[in-house]
N, C-alpha and C positions, 0 to 999 in steps of 0.2 A: 574311606572304606573301599576295599577291593571286592567287586561283585562279579560273579560268573553266573550267567543266566542261560539255561537251556542249551549248553554247548554240546554240539554233535560233531564228531570227526570220524570220517570213514577213509579207509585205504582200500580201494577196489571194493570188494564185497564185504570187507571186514569192518565192523563198527567198533572203533577203538574207544570212543566216548559216546554215550547214549543219552544225552540230555542232562549234563551236569549242572547243578546249581550250588553255589557257595556264597556265603556272606562272611567276609573276613574283616576283623576290626582294624583300626588305624595303627595299632601297635601291639606288641606282644609276640609270642612264639606259637605257631600253629603247625601241627604235624599232619602229614598225609601218609597213610600206610595202606598196604594191600599186597596181595600176591603178585608175582611177576606177571606182566600182561594185563594188569587191572586198569591201566590207562594213566598212571601217575605222571610219568615223564611226558606223555602226549599232552596232558593237561597243562603242564608247565610250558611246553612248546607253543600251545595255543595262547596262553596268557601273555607270553613274552613276544609274540608276533612271528615266531619261526614257522608255525603252521597256521593257515587260515582255517577257521571253523567252517563246516558245511551248514551249520545253523547255530543260532545263539550269539551272544556277545559278551564282552568283558568290559567292565567300567571301573574307573578309579575316581572316587569322589564325584561320581555322576558323569565324568567325561568318558566317552566311548573310545576304547583302545583298539577294538577290532578293526582290522584293515590297515593299521599302521605297520610300517616296516619295523624290524627289531630295534634298530637304533633310535627310532622315534619313540617306541615304547620305553626304551631305557631313558631317553631324555625326559619322558613324562614321569619317570620315577620308579619304574619296575625293572629290576635287573636280576638276571639269573646266573647261576654257575652251572657247570656241566659235570657229568660223572668222569669224563676224561678232560684233562687240562687243555685249554685252548690257547695257552701261552705261546709267544713267538720264541722258539728255542734258541735262535741266534742272537736275540737281544738280551741284555742284562736284566736282572730282576727289577731294578729300578726303572729301566726303560720300558719294561712291560707295564708297570703301573702308570707311567706317564702316558703311554699309548692309550690307556683306558680313560684318562681324564676327559671330561666333557668340555666342549666349547673352547678349544685352544685357539688363541689368536694366530699362532704360527701355521695353522691349517688354512688360513684365509690369505690368499696371495696379496691382496691389497693391504691388509693389516700388517703382514710380514714386511712389506715394502715401505709403508708410510707411517706405521705406528710401532716402530722398533722399540722405543723406550717402554711402552706399555706391554709389548710382547715379551721383552726381557724380564720385566717385573713379574709378569704372570708365570713365566717359566721358572723363575727362582722360587716363587710361592708354591708352584706345583711340585717342584723337587723337594721342598721342605715338607709338603703334605705327604708325598710318597714315602719319604724317610720316616715320618711319624707313623704311617700305616705299617711299614715294615717293622718298626720297633714294637708296635702293638702286637704284631703277629709273632714276634720272636725270631725273625729272619733278617734283621738289619745287617748282620754280619755277611749276608749273601748278596747285598745290594748290587755289587759290581760283578757278580758271577753270571755267566750265561744261563738262561732259564733251563736249557737242555741238560745242564749238569746237576740240577737239583735232585735230591732223593724224592721218592714218591710222596712221602708225607709233606715235604717242603713244597712240592708242586701243588699239592692240595691247598696249602696255605697261600701260595701265590695266586691261585684261582680266586680265593676269597678276597685277597688284597686287591686284585683287579676289579672285582665287583664293588668293593668299598670306594675305590677311586672314582667310580661313576656316581657317587653320592646318592645312593638309592633311598627312596622312601619305603619301598617294598623290596625285600631281598628274598629270592627264591633259591634255596639250596638243594641241589639234587644229589642225594646220597653222600653227604660230606664225610662220613666216617668209613666209607667202603674201602677196605684194604689197608687202613692205617693202624699204627701201633696203639694199644690201649691207652698209653699215656697221652697221646695226641687226641684221642677221643675225649678225654677229660678236659684238655685245653680247649678243644673246639666248643664244648658245652659252655665253658666260661666265656669264650668270645661271643657266642650267640646270645647269651643272656645279656652281656654288656651292650651289644649292638641294639638289641630290643629295648634296653633301658634308656637308650638315647632318643626314644620316640619313634622307632621304626617298627614295621611289621616284618617278621622273619617267618617264612613258610618253608618247612623242611620235609622233603621226601626221604624216608629212611626205612631200612630193614632191621636196624639195630634197636630192638624193643626197649631195652633198659635206657638207651640214650633218649628215645622219643618220650617214654613215659616219665622219665625224670626231668625232662627239659620243657616239654610243651604244656601250655595252659589248656589247650583244647586239641583234639585229634579228630581228623576225618578219615574214615575207612572207605576205600574204594574196592569194588569187586566187579569184574566184567564190564568195565567202562562206566560204571554208575556209582553214585554215593550210596554206600550201605547204611552208614550212620555217622553222626558226629556227636561229640560230647567231651567231657573231661576224661583224662586218662582212666580214672576209676570207673566211670560209666562205660567206657569202651571195653575195659577188661572184663566187665560183668555181663556184656552183651553176648548172648548165646550165638547170635548170627555171626559175630566177629570170631568167636572161638571156632565155629564150624568152617568159616571161610578162610581164616588166616592164622590166628594165634595158636590154636591147638593147646599144647602144654606150655607155650611161650618159651621157646629156646632163646638163648642169649642172642643169636643171630638167625634170622629167618630168610 
């Protein structure tokens, strides 16, 4: 279980998070919504180790993640994507996935020198894993293309692929549908459901209300750096505080 306890984050005199508490299950799809500036991405940055909290802590299965560097948080099983792609534009799509793979023997000088057979076996296995991820995402035909030449939608899929190569237990998706074609939105929903069905927890920040309400089992609403409410999509839709703070008449994109 992913637990967030009393997390506070300030930037100068601005309180971006004002004591956030969350209990997220071991698996399934959980949505986080709220108006711009409500603290959603800041919360992801704290959970994933990119921002240290000013108070509070984050735990995974009882283990404290607070204070760990981002790569250590990822090694513990919590991996996030970003609104803008973090891919290496000069590397191929496949190479970007391989760069995201954890615990590569080739990154250890002694192993590279003295364990070459094991290193080569691992590299072959990782290449097969990367190709399987690309096939799953529908961009296997772009495996040898530099990442900088991908379309916007394909770069979003690559961002997801890089996260999957890190073998997460908890996957944090920051606005995965922003700016993508409606057909890809449908495909992303299918991918997220399948990822969660493998026993992972997927937490999604989104402004696309039909996507969130049709995909997530539970939804947390944030406003002003605090949790306004959490519940099923139906409960959230019916909450007058949510309607006042965010949903209004629930446009397709907010």
